[in-house]
N, C-alpha and C positions, 0 to 999 in steps of 0.2 A: 287468488288475490294478487293484484299487481304490486310489485315491490316499489318502494319510493325511489325516485330518481336520485342518483348520487350527485352531491354538490361538487362541481369541478374544483380542483385544487390548483392553485397557481404555484407550480414548482419553482418558478423563477425567484420566489422570495427566499428559498432555502438552497437551491441548487443552481449550478451553472447549466443553462439549457442551450446556449449558443455554441457553435463550434469554436474551438480554441484557435486563435489566429496563429499562423505559422511562425511569425516572429516571436510569439510568446514562448515558444519552445526553447528559445535561447536561455531562458531562466534556469532550466534544469539540464540543458545540453552538457555543461561541464561535468555533471554527475554521471550522466549517461555514458559519456566518452570514457571517463575513468573506470566505471564498472565494466563496460564491455571490453575495452582494451585490456584491462587487468585480467578478465576471465580468459581471453584468448591467450595471454601470456602464461597464465597458469596451466593451460592445456598443453603448451609447447615448452614448458620449463626445462625439459630434458634436452631440448635442442638449444644449447647455449649460444651458438653462433647466430641463430635466427632472432633471439630475443631483442637485442638492440635495434635490429632492422624493423621490428614491429613497434617497439616502445618509443623510439625517437620520433618517427612520423606521427605517432599517436599524441605525443607531447606537443609537437608543432601544431597539430589540429586543435588541441586544447587551448593553446595560446591564441590562435586565430578566433576561436569561438568566444573566449574571454574578451578579446578586443572588440568583437562585434557586439557583445552584451554591454560593454562599457559605452560604446558609441550610441547604442539605443537608449541607455539611461541618460546620457548627456542630452539627447534630443527630447525625450519624453518625460524625464523625471523618474521617480521610483516606480517600479513595475512589480505587480503581484500575479502569481499563478497559483491556483488552488488545486490541491490533489484530491482525487476521488469525487470531484464535482460538487462537494458540499461547500457552501459559502462560509467564510470566516464568521464568527470564531469557532464554528463546529468543524470545518475542514482544516486540513493542514496547509498552511500558506508558505510559499517561498516568496519573499519580498526582497527585491534588490534596489538599494539606493546607491548613491555615488560612492560612499565609503566601501560598501561590500563589493561593488564592481571593480573599483581600483585595486583593492587588496587581492581579489581573486585573480586579476590579470598579473599582478606582480608575482603572486605565488606560482602561477603557471610558468612565468619566465624563469624563476628560480628552479623550478622542477625540471624544466627543459635543460638548463645548464647542468643540473645534477645528473640527468639521464645521459647526456653526452659524455660527461666526465666519467660516469660509471662504466661506460663501455671499455675504458682502460683501467679503471681502478678496481673493479669487481671481477674476480677471477671466475673460472667455470663453476667452482663449488658454490660461490655466492649466488651465481645466476640460477643454478639448479635448486638451491634452497629458497629462491623466491625474491631476489632483490627487486626486479622490475614489477612483478605483481604487487609486492608490498608497497612499492613507490606509488603505483596507481591507486591502491586502496587508501594510502595515506592522503593522496591528493583528493580523493572522493570525500574524505572526512574534512579536510581543510576547506575545500570549495563549499561543501554543504554547510559548514559552520558560518561561512561568510554570507551565504545566500538565504538561509532559512529565516522565516519570520515567526517561529514558534520556539518557546523556551525548551520544551521537552525534546524537540528535534535537535536543538542546539546541543543538548546533553548527548543525544544519540550520535551525532556527528563527532563529538569529542571522543566517544567510545570507539568509533570506527578508526579515527586517526591514532588513538592510543594502541589499539590492537595491532595496527600496521607498524607503528613505531617499535613495539616490543619485538616484532619479527625482524625489523631492520637492525635493531640494536645488538642482537645476538648472532648475526651472520658471521660465521667463523668459529663460534663456540669456544673462544679462547677464555682463559681464566679471568683476565681483566674485563672482558666483555660481560661475562656472567655476573661479576661483582658490580659493575656499573649498572647493568640491567636490573639487578635486585633493588638497588637504591632508587633508581628511576621509577620502577614499577610500584614500589611501596608508597613513595610520596605522592605519585600521581593517582594511585588508587584512593588514598586518603582524600586528596582534593576532589576526586570524582564523587566520593561518598558525600562530602560536604555539599557539593553541587546538587546531588540528587535530593538530599535532605532539604536544601533551600528551595528546590523546585517543588517538592511536595508541600512545603510550607506556603509557597506562593499560590499554588492551586487551591489550598484550603482557604486562603484569604479572598482570592478573586474569582474562583470557579472557572477560570480560563487560563490558558498558557499562550494565547496569541499576543504577540508583543504590542501590536497596534491597539488591541482591545484593552490591555493592561494600561497602556499609556493614557487612554481616555478615562479610565476608572480610578487610577491612583490618586489624582488630586481630590476626588470626591470623598475618599475614605482615609486620607492621610492622618486625620486626627482620631480615627476610630480603630486603627489596626497598628500593631507593632512593626511598622515598616522599616524603622531604623535597624532593628534587630535582623530583619530579613536581608536588608542591603548589606549589613555587616558580614553575614554569612557568605553572601556572594563575593564580597571583597576579599574575604579570606580564601575562598575556594579558587577564585581566578588569580589572586595574588600568588598562591602556591603554584598554579599551573604556569604562570608567567615568570616564576622564579624571582619574586620581589622579596625584599627583606621583611621579616626574619625567616622566611621559609624558602630561601634560595639555595641552601647548601647542597641540594640534590644535583643541581645542574653541573657545577664544576667537578663533581664526583663521578659523573656519568658521560658527559659529552666528549671526553677525550678517549673513550674506550672503543667505540665502533670504528668502522672504516671511515676514511676521511670524507667521502661523499655523503655518508649518512650523517656525520657530524655537521656538515655544511647545510644539509636540508633541515635538520633539527634546529640549528641556530637561526636559519633564515625564516623558518615558517612556524614552528610549534609554539614558541613563546608568544609570538605575535597574535596567535589565535586567542590566547588568554587575555591579552591587552584589548583586543577587539571586543571580546565578550563582555569585559568589564565596562567598556565604553557604552555598549548597547544597554546594559543594565542601569548604570548610574546616570547616564546622560539622557537616554531616550525614555526610560520607564520611570525613574525615581530621581528627578533633578532636585526636588526639595530635600530629600534625605541625603543626597550627595552633598548639599550645602552644609548639613550638620556634620558630616564626616570629612569635610574638605581639609581641615587642618591635619587630621590623622593621615589622610592619603598623601598630603604634602610632605609630612615627616617621613612616611614610608618611602616616598620618591627620593628625598634627599639622602636618606640612609642607604638606599639601594644603589644609587648612582655613585656615591662616594666610596662605599665599601667595595663595590665592583672594581672601581679604578684602583683603589689601594691593593686589592687582591691581585690585580693584574701586575702591579709593580713587584709583587713578591714571588712571581712565578719564574721557574727555570725551564719550563716546558712550553713550547710555542702553543700547542693546542689548549693546554690548561689556561694559559693567558687569555686566549680568545674566548674561552668560556666565561671568564670574569668580565670581559668587555661586553658580552651579550647581556649579562646581569646589569652592568652599568647603563646600557642603552634602555633597558626596561625601566629603570628609575627615571630617565629623562622623559620617557613617554608618560609615566605616571604623573610627572609634574604638570603636564598639560591637562590631564584629567582632574587633578586637584584644582587647577585654576578655573576650568570650565568656562572660560571666556572664548569668544570667537578666535582670538589670536592663539590662545592656549591649545584649543582643540585642533586648529589647523596646523599648528606646529607639531602636535602629536601625530597627526595623520601623515604629514610630510616625513617626519622622522621614522615612522613605521615603514614607509616605502623605502627610504634610504637604508634602514637597518636590514630589511629583508634582502636587499641586493648586496650591500657591502659585507655583511657577515657571511653570507653564502660564498662570496668571492674570496674573502680572507681565509676561510677554511680550505677552499680549493687551492689557494696559493700556498698555504702551509703544507698541504700534501705534496705539492711539487717541490717545495723547498726541502722537505724531508727526503724526498726521493733522490735529489741531486747532492745532498750533503750528508746523507747517512742517518738521519734521525731528527727528532723534534727537540732535542736538548739545545737550549740557547747557548749554554756554556761550552759545549764540545763540538760545535759546528762553525762553519765560516766559509768565506770565499765565494759566495753565490754571485756577488756582483761581478766578479772577474770571469766566472765560468758561464753564467747565464744572465746576460745584461737585460734581456727583455723581461724575464721573470722578476728581476730586481726592480726594474722600472715600474712594472705593473703593481708590485707589492707596495712600493713607495707611495704611489697614487692612493692605494687603498688605505695605507696608514694615515695619510693626510686626511682622507675622507672620514675615517672613524674617529679621528681626533677633533673633527669639526673645523678644520683649517680651510681657508679659501684656496682655489676656486672650485671646490668639490662639493658633493651633495650633502655632506654632514654640516656644512657651514650655515646654510639658510634656515633649517628648522631650529637650530640653536639660537640664531639671531631672533627668530620669531618668538621663541619661548622665553628668552631673556627679556625681550621687550614686553611681552604679556605679563611677566612676573613683576617688572618694575611699574607697569601701569596700575597694578592693584596694590603697590607698596610692599610686595613680597621680595624685598631686596636680598634676604637671606637665601631664598630659593634660586634667584638669579645668580648669586655668588656660588651656590653649590653646582649649578650647571657649568659656570665658567671654570671653577676649580676642577671639576671632573674632566673637562677638556684638557686642562693643563697637565693633570696627572696621566691621562691617557696618552698625551703626546710624549711624555717621558717614558712611559711603559713601552710603546711601540718604537720609539727612538732607540731604546736600549736593544730591542730585537734587531733593528736595522743595523746598528753599529756592530753588534757581536756576531750575528748570523749571516749578514749580507756583506757588510763593508770590510771587516777585518779579514786577514788571510786565513785560509783553512789551517787547522792545527797540523803540525808537522808529523804527528804520530797517527794521522788519520789513515785507517785501513779499509773503510767502507768503499764499495764500488758504486759509483753513481749509476742509477737506473736511467734508461733513455726516456725522453719526453717526446710525445707525439704532438705535432703541430695541430692536428685535427681534434682529437678527443681530449687532449689536455689543455692546450692553449686556447682553442676556440671558445669554450664556455667562459673561461677567465677573461678573455678579451671582450666578449659580449657583455658581461656584467660590469666590467671596468668602464666600457664605453657609456653605459647607462649612468654610472657614477659621475663621469665627466660631464655628460650632457645635462644632467639634473643640476650640476653645479654652475655650469657656464650659462645655461638657458633655464633658469628656475621659474620663469613667469608662469608657464602653463601649469606646472605641478602646484605652484602656490595658489593659483586660481581654483584648481580642482580641490585642493585641501580646504580652502576657504568655503567653497560651496558645500563640501561634505560636512564641514563643521556647522554651517547654517542649517542643513537638513537634520542634523542630530539635535541641535539646540532648539529648533523650531520644527517639530515633526508633523506639521499639518499635511504636507504633501505625502509623507510616508503613510499617515493614517488614511488619507483619502484614496491612496492606491489600494488599500485593503478594504475599506468601506466607502466605495464611491457614492453611495446613496444616503449618507448621513452618519458616518462614523465619527465625524468631528463634532465635539461638544461645543 
């Protein structure tokens, strides 16, 4: 008996059947570079002299690929690449819009600066125990978080960067590092647990974890599911990871303990991933629920920025002071999320770019200041302006920028955020932003007067360590140049920030990149 003929199946409805365009590989190229270079560095970790020679070109390649990805997104709009050939929402999607592409590039630049500085700051022991492999593993997590279009994979990339950060935090195994790592690990594991619970809750409601799919379904069930509770869990989890009030106490207790270059990378990158993830959740997926929580987020923003600035005023240690300035900047970014207007979101995006660059540079500058003056104590050091004019000048520019003073990068996003606050009648939030800038100016001005301007104490016995023009000054000059360029010529980054805000608030292009044949409702 003849068997019935099989009905042909159109696999194109469920799977990618066409060859992947070569340009599409740019979407995952940053991850591939980080993993492959990190693996090579792990294999040669005992050859400490060879590691910077591999790592720094690898970081240069990462920056070039990130720039190419940004250029493609600017031309074509959001881009999606699906893993395993299964189409969304079944397959795992990497979706890159302008926000993700910009932050990925800036993160790569900060990592390059850290990699160059680490060639002089990290000794042979630190290299043998994995500074450069951990750096690339952390960058894989950071890049993956910025590029993924799937909530569960966002969680996975958070885990990757956390594992790498634990390794970087304890390089040296000093008592202070272990203490700081314990606090850092405990609070971040709590936040990760909350994130995982919220993710399971999300899947139980929607049956999918694809961001574009959730964005299309959420408006249809907003009155049938406890979405406000779900979003509140995400706000708590990402608020803890970003070090927002009242769960910010772990950051100043841990960021001053590792090597300077590690502190710089943490300050520039890790908290911004938490802010980015919160923007994705509350702006792209659940804008209606964000409206309900807007006042709570605004109060968190005001408390975070003001308490961060006040905490900075109280510090006698340069690096501890910088930790509080990181917290203060998180509050300013939360203000834009609370406003959720085009101006507010564009201000947050601009400020995130500024903060990633300036906080990385400030920590690197603090390391050089400690090297030439004998320590991080503000009260017992001095004379840097007379002995190292270039370092003092660069640091003054960075102090102006972090305070939000013109003509540097921190001025413009604060102007945008203040205007956005006044446009909706939130005068008290605008006042908090301006007061934070004033208090920050006092805090860093005190450091400048005591550590840089005044004469060195007469009883000083510390011997100044030498500074290399290549590995020490080069990354600092590179980052400071970006701070100046963004301040003097802000138009381009303002336009990028505005476009990124529009894509977040109106995600039609994002959804169509994932579901080109009918994902938009």
